[in-house]
C-alpha positions as CSV (number, residue, x, y, z in Angstrom):
1,X,44.4,-105.8,33.0
2,X,47.2,-103.4,33.9
3,X,48.1,-102.8,30.2
4,X,44.4,-101.9,29.4
5,X,44.4,-99.4,32.2
6,X,47.9,-98.0,31.2
7,X,46.6,-97.7,27.5
8,X,43.6,-95.9,28.7
9,X,45.5,-93.7,31.0
10,X,48.0,-92.8,28.2
11,X,45.2,-91.8,25.9
12,X,43.8,-89.7,28.4
13,X,47.0,-87.9,29.1
14,X,47.6,-87.3,25.6
15,X,44.0,-86.4,24.5
16,X,43.0,-84.5,27.6
17,X,44.5,-81.1,27.0
18,X,43.5,-81.0,23.4
19,X,39.9,-81.6,24.4
20,X,40.0,-79.2,27.2
21,X,41.4,-76.6,24.8
22,X,38.8,-77.2,22.4
23,X,36.2,-76.8,25.3
24,X,37.9,-73.5,26.4
25,X,37.6,-72.0,22.9
26,X,33.9,-73.1,22.6
27,X,33.2,-71.5,26.1
28,X,34.9,-68.3,25.5
29,X,33.2,-67.9,21.9
30,X,29.8,-68.7,23.4
31,X,30.5,-66.3,26.4
32,X,31.5,-63.5,24.1
33,X,28.4,-64.0,22.0
34,X,26.1,-64.1,25.1
35,X,27.6,-60.8,26.2
36,X,27.3,-59.2,22.7
37,X,23.8,-60.1,22.5
38,X,22.9,-59.1,26.0
39,X,21.1,-62.1,26.7
40,X,22.5,-63.1,30.1
41,X,25.7,-61.2,30.7
42,X,26.5,-62.9,34.0
43,X,26.6,-66.4,32.4
44,X,28.6,-65.0,29.6
45,X,31.3,-63.7,32.0
46,X,31.2,-66.9,33.9
47,X,31.7,-68.8,30.8
48,X,34.8,-66.8,29.9
49,X,36.2,-67.3,33.5
50,X,35.7,-71.0,33.1
51,X,37.7,-71.0,29.7
52,X,40.5,-69.0,31.3
53,X,40.5,-71.7,34.1
54,X,40.6,-74.5,31.6
55,X,43.5,-72.8,29.6
56,X,45.5,-72.3,32.9
57,X,44.9,-75.9,33.9
58,X,46.4,-77.0,30.4
59,X,49.3,-74.8,30.9
60,X,50.1,-76.3,34.3
61,X,49.8,-79.7,33.0
62,X,52.0,-79.2,30.0
63,X,54.9,-77.5,31.9
């Protein structure tokens, strides 16, 4: 059982930052699009802030 948990933890550690960066790029792109179209500027700014937090987390984890 411990080897299964270790394998899952190892996968999460290796794949986690990559998935988080993909989410950050998607959030930043969608936030910019929302601001450009003038749909909901507040949500667009919050999406960009969330993307910046994701990038900062990845930077902390990988250092």
